[in-house]
C-alpha positions as CSV (number, residue, x, y, z in Angstrom):
1,M,164.7,67.3,137.1
2,A,168.0,68.0,135.3
3,A,167.2,69.1,131.7
4,I,170.0,69.2,129.1
5,T,170.2,72.7,127.6
6,S,173.5,72.7,125.6
7,M,175.3,70.5,123.1
8,A,178.2,70.2,125.5
9,E,175.9,68.6,128.1
10,L,174.4,66.3,125.5
11,E,177.7,65.2,124.1
12,A,179.0,64.5,127.6
13,I,176.5,61.7,127.8
14,Y,176.3,60.4,124.2
15,G,179.6,61.5,122.7
16,A,180.4,63.9,119.9
17,L,179.2,63.1,116.3
18,D,182.7,62.2,115.2
19,S,182.7,59.4,117.8
20,V,179.9,57.6,116.1
21,G,180.8,54.2,114.7
22,E,181.6,53.9,111.0
23,A,178.6,51.7,110.3
24,S,176.3,54.4,111.6
25,M,177.7,56.9,109.1
26,A,178.6,54.8,106.1
27,K,175.0,53.8,105.5
28,V,174.0,57.4,104.7
29,A,173.5,58.1,100.9
30,D,172.4,61.3,99.2
31,H,170.3,59.4,96.7
32,V,168.3,56.2,96.4
33,T,170.9,53.4,95.9
34,P,169.9,50.0,94.4
35,A,169.7,48.4,97.8
36,Y,167.5,51.3,99.2
37,R,165.3,51.1,96.1
38,R,164.3,47.5,97.1
39,F,163.2,48.8,100.6
40,I,161.0,51.6,99.0
41,E,159.5,49.2,96.5
42,A,158.6,46.7,99.2
43,A,157.1,49.1,101.7
44,P,153.3,49.4,102.1
45,F,153.6,52.0,104.8
46,L,155.5,55.1,105.8
47,A,155.2,58.0,108.3
48,L,155.5,61.5,106.8
49,A,156.9,64.2,109.1
50,T,156.5,67.9,108.3
51,A,157.0,71.2,110.1
52,G,155.1,74.5,109.8
53,P,154.4,77.7,111.7
54,E,151.8,76.0,113.9
55,G,154.1,73.2,114.8
56,L,155.0,69.6,113.7
57,D,153.0,66.9,112.1
58,C,153.6,63.2,111.6
59,S,151.1,61.5,109.3
60,P,150.7,57.9,108.3
61,R,150.7,57.0,104.5
62,G,149.9,53.5,103.3
63,D,149.0,51.8,100.1
64,R,150.0,48.8,98.0
65,P,153.7,48.0,98.1
66,G,155.6,50.3,95.8
67,F,153.1,53.1,96.2
68,V,156.0,55.6,96.4
69,R,157.3,55.9,92.9
70,I,161.1,56.4,92.3
71,A,161.2,58.9,89.5
72,D,165.0,59.0,89.6
73,P,167.6,58.3,92.3
74,R,167.1,61.8,93.8
75,T,163.3,62.1,93.3
76,L,160.4,60.3,94.8
77,L,156.7,60.7,94.0
78,L,154.1,60.2,96.8
79,P,150.4,60.3,95.9
80,D,148.1,62.0,98.5
81,R,145.2,59.5,98.8
82,H,141.8,60.1,100.4
83,G,141.9,61.1,104.0
84,N,140.1,63.2,106.6
85,N,140.8,66.4,104.6
86,R,142.6,68.1,107.4
87,I,145.7,68.2,105.1
88,D,148.0,69.1,108.0
89,S,151.0,67.8,106.1
90,L,150.2,69.8,103.0
91,R,149.5,73.0,104.9
92,N,153.0,72.6,106.4
93,L,154.7,71.9,103.1
94,V,153.3,75.0,101.5
95,R,155.2,77.1,104.1
96,D,158.1,74.8,104.8
97,P,159.3,72.2,102.3
98,R,161.3,70.1,104.7
99,V,160.1,66.6,105.0
100,G,161.1,63.3,106.7
101,L,159.9,59.8,105.8
102,M,160.2,56.6,107.6
103,F,159.3,53.4,105.7
104,L,158.2,50.2,107.5
105,I,158.0,46.8,105.9
106,P,156.0,44.1,107.8
107,G,158.4,41.4,108.9
108,S,161.5,43.4,108.4
109,G,163.4,44.6,111.5
110,N,164.9,47.6,109.7
111,A,163.2,50.9,108.9
112,L,164.3,53.2,106.0
113,R,164.6,56.9,106.6
114,I,164.6,59.7,104.0
115,N,165.0,63.4,104.6
116,G,164.5,66.0,101.9
117,R,162.3,68.7,100.6
118,A,158.9,68.4,98.9
119,E,156.6,70.3,96.7
120,I,152.9,69.7,96.0
121,E,152.2,68.9,92.3
122,T,148.8,69.0,90.5
123,D,149.8,68.1,86.9
124,S,146.8,66.2,85.5
125,G,148.9,63.6,83.7
126,L,150.9,62.9,86.8
127,L,147.8,62.5,88.9
128,A,146.2,60.2,86.3
129,S,149.2,58.0,86.4
130,F,148.6,57.2,90.0
131,A,144.9,56.3,89.6
132,V,143.6,53.2,91.4
133,E,140.2,51.8,90.6
134,G,139.6,54.8,88.4
135,R,140.3,57.3,91.2
136,A,143.3,59.7,90.9
137,P,144.8,61.5,93.9
138,R,144.2,65.2,94.2
139,T,147.9,66.0,94.5
140,V,151.2,64.2,94.4
141,L,154.2,65.1,96.6
142,V,157.5,65.5,94.6
143,I,160.2,64.7,97.1
144,R,163.8,65.8,96.5
145,V,166.0,63.4,98.4
146,G,168.6,64.8,100.7
147,E,169.7,61.7,102.6
148,V,168.7,58.1,102.8
149,Y,169.7,55.5,105.4
150,F,168.4,52.5,107.3
151,Q,167.5,52.7,110.9
152,C,168.9,49.8,113.0
153,A,166.4,47.2,114.2
154,R,166.7,47.6,118.0
155,A,163.5,49.6,118.4
156,I,161.4,47.2,116.3
157,I,162.9,44.2,118.1
158,R,162.2,45.7,121.6
159,A,158.6,46.5,120.5
160,G,158.1,43.0,119.1
161,L,156.3,44.9,116.3
162,W,155.8,42.0,113.9
163,D,155.4,39.3,116.6
164,A,151.9,37.7,116.6
165,G,152.1,37.5,120.4
166,S,152.5,41.3,120.6
167,Q,149.3,42.1,118.9
168,V,146.7,43.9,121.0
169,D,143.0,42.8,120.9
170,P,141.4,45.9,119.4
171,R,138.3,45.3,121.6
172,S,140.5,46.3,124.6
173,L,140.9,49.8,123.2
174,P,138.5,52.7,122.9
175,T,136.9,52.8,119.4
176,P,137.1,55.9,117.2
177,G,133.3,56.4,117.7
178,A,133.7,56.2,121.5
179,I,136.6,58.8,121.4
180,L,134.6,61.1,119.2
181,A,131.5,60.9,121.4
182,E,133.6,61.7,124.5
183,M,135.4,64.6,122.9
184,S,132.3,66.1,121.4
185,E,130.0,65.5,124.3
186,G,127.9,63.2,122.1
187,R,127.5,65.5,119.1
188,V,129.4,63.1,116.8
189,G,130.7,59.6,117.0
190,G,129.2,56.8,119.0
191,A,128.2,53.3,118.0
192,A,126.6,54.4,114.8
193,Y,129.9,55.9,113.7
194,D,131.8,52.7,114.3
195,A,129.2,50.6,112.6
196,A,129.3,52.7,109.5
197,W,133.1,53.0,109.3
198,P,134.0,49.7,107.5
199,A,131.7,50.4,104.5
200,R,132.8,54.1,104.4
201,A,136.4,53.1,104.4
202,R,135.9,50.6,101.6
203,E,134.2,53.2,99.4
204,S,136.8,55.9,100.0
205,L,140.2,54.1,100.1
206,W,141.4,55.9,97.0
């Protein structure tokens, strides 16, 4: 093993920041540009990264395209929809407001990345404005944009992420119920958990 432990060692392999090509730097904006707005409005999914005293968290967020609202070029609004109530991301943000988002759009080879700072808002009028099927989120993240840029498509191309031939038969993977049963020594999970999940998900999407 030969672990890298200094910036000098790292830059000896990859080069210094000032050696990066112009295209890699020119794409970075400090606000949501008209072109980047189109990515955000088309995206039905993002990964939300946060950090806190206990460590890091990367959480999926998904909804109908445009579920992230652009309040202005430097401010995004992200509703916190129904989940498992662990609220790992929110626990982190209370202590450390730094946040990273990666938007994915099915069929597009590019990902959109945003770094910034977030606060958790509970204004009743704001929450009501995000209601779906009569259900409002309990909180909304107000994200102050620090930088916005697109990620090149190489990773998505290598993964064949949107290729039908790359799809995995879910029957070849352990089910959530099977994983829970194994981890809890049978206290929770199992076939009954898996059988009840589709109806439970439909009733609690929002």
